[in-house]
C-alpha positions in Angstrom: 66.2 90.3 83.0 69.7 91.1 84.2 71.4 91.2 87.6 73.1 94.5 88.3 74.9 93.6 91.5 75.9 90.4 93.2 77.9 89.5 96.3 79.4 86.0 96.3 80.9 84.5 99.4 83.8 82.0 99.2 84.8 83.3 95.8 88.5 82.4 95.8 88.2 78.8 94.6 85.9 76.0 93.5 82.2 77.0 92.9 82.7 80.5 94.1 85.5 81.3 91.6 83.5 79.6 88.8 80.5 81.8 89.7 82.6 84.9 89.2 83.8 83.6 85.8 80.4 82.7 84.6 78.7 85.8 85.8 81.3 87.7 83.7 80.5 85.5 80.7 76.8 86.5 80.7 75.6 88.5 77.7 74.9 91.3 80.1 77.2 90.7 83.1 76.5 92.4 86.5 77.9 96.0 86.8 79.1 95.0 90.3 80.5 91.6 91.2 81.7 91.6 94.8 83.8 88.5 95.2 84.6 87.8 98.9 87.0 85.4 100.5 88.9 85.0 103.7 92.4 85.6 102.5 92.6 88.0 99.5 96.4 87.8 99.3 96.3 84.0 98.5 93.4 84.4 96.0 95.7 84.7 93.0 93.2 83.5 90.3 90.5 85.7 91.6 92.8 88.7 91.8 93.9 88.1 88.2 90.3 88.1 87.1 89.7 91.3 89.0 92.7 93.0 87.3 91.2 92.3 83.9 87.6 93.1 84.8 86.8 96.4 86.4 83.3 95.2 87.5 84.9 92.6 89.8 85.9 93.8 93.3 87.7 91.4 95.6 86.6 91.8 99.2 88.1 90.4 102.4 85.5 88.5 104.4 85.8 85.8 106.9 82.2 84.5 107.3 82.9 83.4 110.8 83.8 87.0 111.8 80.3 88.2 112.3 81.5 91.5 113.8 82.9 92.5 110.4 79.6 92.2 108.6 78.6 95.8 109.4 81.8 97.1 107.8 81.1 95.0 104.7 77.6 96.6 104.5 79.1 100.1 104.7 81.6 99.3 102.0 78.9 98.0 99.7 76.8 101.1 100.4 79.6 103.2 99.2 80.1 101.3 96.0 76.4 100.8 95.2 75.1 104.2 96.3 71.3 104.3 96.5 70.8 101.3 94.1 71.0 98.5 96.7 72.2 94.9 96.2 70.3 92.6 93.8 71.7 89.2 94.7 73.4 87.7 97.8 74.9 84.4 96.9 75.8 82.5 100.1 78.3 80.0 98.7 81.0 79.7 101.4 80.8 76.5 103.4 82.8 73.7 105.0 82.4 69.9 105.1 83.1 67.6 108.0 82.1 64.0 107.1 82.3 62.6 110.7 80.6 59.3 111.3 78.8 58.4 114.5 82.0 57.1 115.9 84.0 60.2 114.9 81.6 63.1 115.5 82.5 65.7 118.1 80.9 68.8 119.5 83.6 70.9 117.8 83.0 69.6 114.3 79.2 69.9 114.8 79.5 73.5 116.0 82.0 74.6 113.3 79.8 73.3 110.5 76.8 75.0 112.0 78.7 78.3 112.5 79.9 78.5 108.9 77.1 76.8 107.0 74.1 78.1 109.0 74.7 81.0 111.3 77.0 83.0 109.0 74.6 83.0 106.0 71.7 83.9 108.2 73.5 86.8 109.9 75.0 88.1 106.7 71.6 88.1 105.1 70.3 90.0 108.2 73.1 92.6 107.9 72.6 93.1 104.2 68.8 93.2 104.3 68.6 97.0 104.0 70.6 96.8 100.7 68.3 94.0 99.4 65.2 95.9 100.4 66.5 99.0 98.6 67.1 97.1 95.4 63.7 95.5 95.5 61.9 98.8 96.1 63.7 100.6 93.3 63.2 97.9 90.7 60.6 98.3 88.0 59.8 94.6 88.2 56.8 93.7 90.3 57.3 90.0 90.4 60.0 88.2 92.4 63.3 87.6 90.6 67.1 87.6 91.2 67.4 90.7 89.0 65.1 92.5 91.5 66.4 91.2 94.8 67.2 87.7 96.1 69.1 85.6 98.5 70.3 82.3 97.1 71.9 79.8 99.5 74.1 77.0 98.2 72.9 73.9 100.1 73.4 70.2 99.5 71.2 67.2 98.7 72.9 65.7 101.7 70.7 68.0 103.8 67.5 66.4 102.4 65.7 64.2 104.9 64.0 62.4 102.0 67.3 61.6 100.3 69.2 60.3 103.4 69.4 56.6 103.0 73.1 56.1 104.0 73.4 58.0 107.3 76.7 59.4 108.6 78.2 62.8 107.8 76.6 64.2 110.9 78.1 67.7 110.9 77.6 68.4 107.3 74.2 66.8 106.8 72.6 68.5 109.8 74.1 71.9 109.0 72.7 71.8 105.4 69.3 70.7 106.8 69.4 73.6 109.1 70.4 76.0 106.3 67.4 74.7 104.3 65.1 75.6 107.2 66.7 79.0 107.6 66.1 79.6 103.9 62.5 78.5 104.1 61.9 81.0 106.9 63.7 83.7 105.0 61.5 83.0 102.0 58.4 83.7 104.1 59.8 86.8 105.9 61.4 88.5 102.8 58.7 87.8 100.2 56.6 90.8 101.4 59.6 93.0 100.7 59.9 91.7 97.2 63.0 89.6 98.0 63.2 86.1 96.5 64.8 83.3 98.6 65.6 79.7 97.6 68.3 77.0 97.9 70.3 75.2 95.2 72.2 71.9 95.3 75.3 72.2 93.1 75.5 68.4 92.4 78.5 66.3 93.3 81.3 68.5 91.9 85.0 68.0 91.2 86.3 70.5 93.7 88.5 70.3 96.8 85.3 69.8 98.8 83.7 67.4 96.4 86.8 65.2 95.9 88.2 63.3 92.9 85.2 60.8 92.7 82.7 63.6 92.0 80.5 63.3 88.9 80.4 66.8 87.3 82.7 69.7 86.7 82.4 73.2 88.3 81.7 74.5 84.8 78.7 72.2 84.5 77.4 72.8 88.0 77.7 76.6 88.0 76.4 76.9 84.4 73.2 75.1 85.5 72.9 77.1 88.7 73.3 80.4 87.0 70.6 79.3 84.5 68.3 78.6 87.5 69.2 82.0 89.1 68.7 84.1 86.0 65.3 82.5 85.3 64.1 82.3 88.9 60.6 83.6 89.5 57.8 83.6 92.1 57.4 79.8 92.2 61.0 79.4 93.1 60.4 81.1 96.4 61.0 78.9 99.4 61.9 75.8 97.3 64.9 73.4 96.9 66.4 72.9 93.5 69.1 70.8 91.8 71.7 72.6 89.7 69.7 71.4 86.6 66.5 73.1 87.8 64.7 70.0 89.0 63.0 70.3 92.4 64.4 68.3 95.3 62.3 67.0 98.2 63.1 68.4 101.6 
């Protein structure tokens, strides 16, 4: 199975940039890799990759600018024609670690806007393209090469795993993203669209910090393996980057 088209949000650095690199390194890379980021002029590494690879297209997208989502859909429709979009990879996110003493309405709302509302509304906007891809596929079972929404979550959003408290904005936003993803998995399955969430691990990125345990290469390599091999029983579930299930 191979993924023909993928849209990656937050592709200018960290995990998003590594996703672009590793999708390109697949034995059969996607024909279309739409790499979106908020500021394309500053995405020097991503732009350099796009110059060397004609199947990579850098797209300006601020996930907080919901009004721009329709223009993005129209742009994708022009590039994809009647084939639709196989994979939406909602990777963009922010992290506020506020303790109980520090937490504010502003940090809570911004984490929810970026980590929950934006992935949901982007999925809603691009649903026609995902439905098209699913309907035109020769595959009958769910898979990411047919049509899928994969949301990058965090184990910090797991109720079962929370033994240390704190990080109110980030934890609660990822828990909410998990619930959004679970509902999407139910609503989209009848249309042949697979939905699940992946925890990337504690990764050495700007967000993960210098004490993190694994490299972006290890994290994304594992996640792509999960994505490429995902099937019906992945639908509506929560996975670690190495493919192990995580309790909600």
